[in-house]
N, C-alpha and C positions, 0 to 999 in steps of 0.2 A: 504494500500500500504506500502510495506516495505521501511523503511527510508534508505537513503544512508549514514547514519552516526550512530555511537554509542559512548558512553562514557564508557571507561573500565579502569580497573587496568591493567597496562602493566607489566605482570609477567616475571618470569625468574630471576635467580640469578644475572645475569649481570646488570639487570635493577634496582635492589634494592638499596635504599639509605642507608646511614650509620646507621640510626635508625631502619632499617629493613623493612620500609614501601616501597610500590611500587608507582611509579608515575602514575598519572591519565592522560589519553590522549583522545583526540577526534579522533576517527578512521573514516576516510572517505573512502568509497568504491565505485568503479565503474568498470564495465566490467572486473571483476576478479582481479583488482588491488586495492591496498589500500595505504593510507598515514596516518601516525600518527602525530598529533600535540599535543605536551605536553602542559598541561594547568597550570603548575607551582604549582600544589598541589599534595598531595600524601595521601595514607591511608594504614593501615594494612588490611589484608583480612577480619578480624572480624569486621572492621569498615565500610565495604562497602557492599551495597545492589546491587548485579549485575542485579537483575530483574528490579528494578526501576532506576538503574544507578545513584544512589545518596548515600550520606553518611547516615548511620543508625542514627536515632534520638530517637529511643525508649529508654527511660530512664531506662527501666528494664534490658537493656543489659549492660554488663560490658565493660570497656576500650573503651568508646566512644571517637571519635576524638574531641578535645577541640574546634576546629573551624568549627564544622559540620554545624551549622546554616548558618554561613557566606559563607562557601564553597558551600553549596547547592544553595544559591542565585546566586552565580557566575555560577554554572552549569546550572541553569535555564536560565540565560542570554545567555550562550553558545548555548543551544538548540534553544532559540528564534532567535538568530542571524543566526544559521545554517539553520533553517527553512526559514527565510526571504531570505537568499542568494539563496537557492534552488528554492524558488517560483519565484524570479526574473529571474533566468536562464530559468525556465519553461515558464514564460510569454513572454520572449524575444526569445524563441526557440533557446537558446544557447546550443550547444552540448559541455558542459563544461568539463574541464580536472581537475585532482586532483590539479595541480599547480594553476589553475585559482581560484578554491575554496579557497585554502590556501591564495592566494594574496588578495582576496576579504575579507576573514575573518579577516586577520591581517591588512587590510587597507594599504597594501604596495603601495608605489609610483612607483613601477617598471613599465616600459612600457609593456603593454600587447597587443597593437595593432600591426599590421603587420609592419607599418613604424617604430615604436619605436623599435621593435625587430630587424628589418633590421639595424637601426642605431647603436644599441648596438653591433651587431656583426661586423659591419664595424669598430667601435672604437676598438674592441678587436683585429681584424686583424691588425689594424694600430699599436697598442701597441706591438704586437708580431713580427712586421717587415715583415709581409706577404703582400708586396705591390701589387703583381699581383692579388692575391685573393681579396684584398681590392678594387682595381680598378674594378674588375668584378662585385662586389656587389654594388659599387657606381653607375656604369653605369646602372645596372639592376634596381636599385631603381629610378634612374633618368628617365628612359624610362617608368617605371610603373606609375610614377606621371604625365607624359605627357599623358599616355593612360587613366588614371582614375582620374578625377578632384576631386573625393571624397576619394582618396587613404589614406589621413591622418586619415580618420575615419574607414578605412577597418579593419575588424577583420578576424582572420584565418577561422572562420566559413563561411565567404562570398566567400572563394576561392573554387570553385567547377569546374566541367568540363566545364560548360557554361562560366564561367569567363575566363578560360584559352583559350577556343576556340575564344572568343572575342578578347583576347590579341593577339593571333596568327593572327587573321584577321587584327587587327590594324597594326601589324608589317609588314605584307605581303602587304596589300592594301594601307594603308595610308602612311606608311614609305617606302614602296618599297624595303624591305630588302630581302636578299637571304636566302635560307634554313640554310646555315652555321651560319649566324648572328642571325636568329630566334632561332636556337638551342642554341647558346651562351646565350641568354637572358633567355629562358625558362628553360634550364638546370640549370642555376644559381638560378632561382626562385624555382625550384624543390628541389635543395640542401638545400635552406633555410627552405622550408616547411618540408622536412624530418628531419632537425635538430630540428625544433620547436616541431614536433610530438615526437621525441625521448626524448626531455627534458620535455614533458608534457605540453607545451605551446599551442599546437594545437591538435585537434582531427583528427583521421584518417577516420572518418565516411564519410566526403565529399571529401576525397582525390581524386584529379582529374587525377592522373596518374595510372600506373599499367596496368593489362591485359585488362580491359574494359574501360580504360580512355584514355587520350591524349597520343599519341605515339611519343616519341622523337626519337625512333629507325627508324621511317618512314622518319624523316628528315635526319638521318644518311645514310639511304639506298639511298635516292634521291641525297644526296651530292656526287659529284664525288670524289672518292678516287683514284687518278691516281698514276701510277708508271711508271718508265722508262723501256721500253723493253730492252733486252740485247744489241741489236745492237745500240740503242741510247746511252746506258750507255757506251759502248766501244768507241763510237764516241766522247762522252763528255771527256773521259779520254785522248784520243790521239790527239784531235784537236789542231792545231797550232793557237793560239789566239794572235792577234797583240796588243789588248788593255790590259794594265796592270790591269785595274779594272776588266775586265772579267776573267782574269787569277786568281786573288785572289778570286773572286766569285766562279769560277769553283772549285778551290782547297778547299774552305770552304764547298761547297756542298759535295765533295768527302770525306773530313774529317768527316763530319757528317755520311755519308754512311758507311765508314770503322769503325766508332765508334758506330756501331749497331743502326744507325738511330738516333743519339743523336739530341735533339731539339736545335734550335738556342739559346734559353735562357740558356740552360745548357752548350752549347759550349762557349757562351760569358762569362760565369762565371768561366771557367777553368783557374787555375793558376798553377804555379810550385808546389804549395802545394798539388795538386791533383795527382801528379805523385809519386807512391810508388813502392818500391822494395818488391816483394812478391814471395816466392818460386823460387828465382833465376832469376826472370824476372821483367821487368818494366811494370807497369800497370797504367792506368788512373782510379781512384776511385772517384765516385761521387754519389750523391742522386738526383733523378729527382725532379726538382722544382715543377712540376705539381702534384706530389703525396707526397710532402715533409710532414713529420709528424712522429709520433711515430712508425708507422708500415711500413714506407717506407724502401725499400731495398737499400743497398749499391751495386752499380753496378761496377764491376771490368772489365776493358777492357784491354787485353794485347796489349802493343804497338807493333804492327806488323811493318814490313819494310815499308809498305805503309803509315801507320800513322806517323812513324818517319820521313820519307821523307817530308811529308806535314808540320810537325812541324818545320823541318829545313828550309823549303821554307818560311814559315811565318816569322821565325826569321831573315832570310837573305834578304827578299824581301819586307817586310812591316814594318811599324813603330809600334812596340809593346810598350805598356805603362805598367808601374809598372811590375808586374810579371805575366801578362796574357799570355796565350799560343797562342792566335789567335788575329787578328786585329778587332774583333767585338767591343771591347771597345777602343775608340780612344782618349779619354780625361782622364787624370789622376786626382785623387782626388775626384771623384764622389762617393757618398754613398747613401744608402736608396732610397727614392723616386726619387731623382735626377738621380741616376744611373739607376734605372728602366726605367725612361722616355728616357734616352739617348739610352739604349739598344733597346727600342721599336722603336725609330727613326731609328737606324741603321738596325733594322729588316725590316722595310718598304723599306729602301733604298736597302737592300740586295735582297728582292723579286723583286723590280723594275729592278735591274740589271740581275737577273736570267731570267726574261721574255725576256730581250734583248738578253741574251745568247742563249736561246732556239730558238729565231727567227734567230739569226746568224747561228745556226747549222741546221736550217731547220727542226726542230722537228714538223712535221705536226700533227695537231689535239691535240697537247699537249701544255699547258701553263706551262712552267717550274717554279716551286715554291719550297719553302724551305721544305715543308712536304714530297715532292716526294723522298727525300733521305731516309727518314724513311720507307716509303711504298715500295720503291724499294728494300731496304735491307730485309724487311719482305718477299716480293715476291720471292727474290732470294733464301732465305732459304727454302721457301715452295716448289719451283720448284726443289730444290736439295734433297727433301725428308726428310727434318728435321722435327721431330715431333712438333706438335703445342705447347705442353707444354714447349719445349725447346725454341721455337720462343718467347713465352710469357715471359719466364725468360730473354731472351736476350733483349727484348724491355723494360723490367722493368715494365710490367703491373702487377697490383695487383691481377688480376684474369684472368683466361683463356677466360672468356666471352668477355672481351674487345678485346683480340687477334682475336677471331672468327669474330668479326665485321669487322676488317681489312681484314682478309683472305677471308671471304664470299663475300665482295664487290669486291675483285680482281677476285674471281671465276666468278662472274656475268659478269664482263667485258670480260672474256675469252669465256663464253657461248655466249654472244652477238656477238662476232667476229666469232665464229664457225657457228652461225645461218646464218650469211651473206653468207656463202659458200653453203648453201642448194639450 
């Protein structure tokens, strides 16, 4: 049986040391990929026997390496240790990765279990100030530990379709969660697993998602993605509301709608620093928090008359703090996790008031909530004949596939209504 490793001179001019020798490395191979571990020794080509993967010791040869005997003992130890690691992987039926081999070989203390990997990533998110993502992974780790009493000993190889299906059943039956909440936990778990595979910490062999695996898209299709019909939207715009609370809630919903379906979290973060002058016009420029990163796009929204009127209304009729543009943040001085928790609390309150507003306006069959401004904006563009790629750009999606999920779900609602007329 062909070994999964070899010991070689690592050639190439760039690899050569000052004395002209080349470093010797342990080359690990699996499924067309390889990793080189340098062993801290080197040799000239004439000092190395590539067939036996050892230093030449024949005294009849010239220019032998002075440490050949000692280095060959070290190489024998390297081979022995490599064989032992591979035998352990085989005995325990571990579908090992290149990184796992390296960590075992070097006796690294790095966390290699799922819980350790989870916690390492949570700590990384905390250090980078990504509080929302940190919370998502903390919550998912917490629910997984409730589900699996042996989670602390779980390895990535244990996560297969059967495991995910049992997790789904636990969330659905024992916890009584909705599709939207189940999607939240499983999608976060999938993101961590994808990251581990990409970094070589997990294997893709038992991957529980994909075409023949667990379908998160099925949860998306079953989750209702509602939008406001045009007549309801017009009623919302023109209704005479006696309650000041419902007026600012209505105006915040419309602000999100006119700002290309901007999320509550992004609306809450807007300050005067987000207003820029560009090509003779005033714009709101921001990055979506949901997709914030190196590849996230800067979204520029021209401040239309409707947007400006709402900004003026917030300024004249609500208590704005610091340099925020809207009343989503109501207490000055908050930062980091404290600010995040405050915005989440305001978000819950906002949705509660939106439900009341929908009831007051007699929106039959619709529970008014914050995401409807985004979906209503997308549907309005679709019904106006705007191409899907333009809608995708306006919504700030990273790819067109995400936009299609939105639009396809709307289309199904329309088909269902049409079928009722048959």
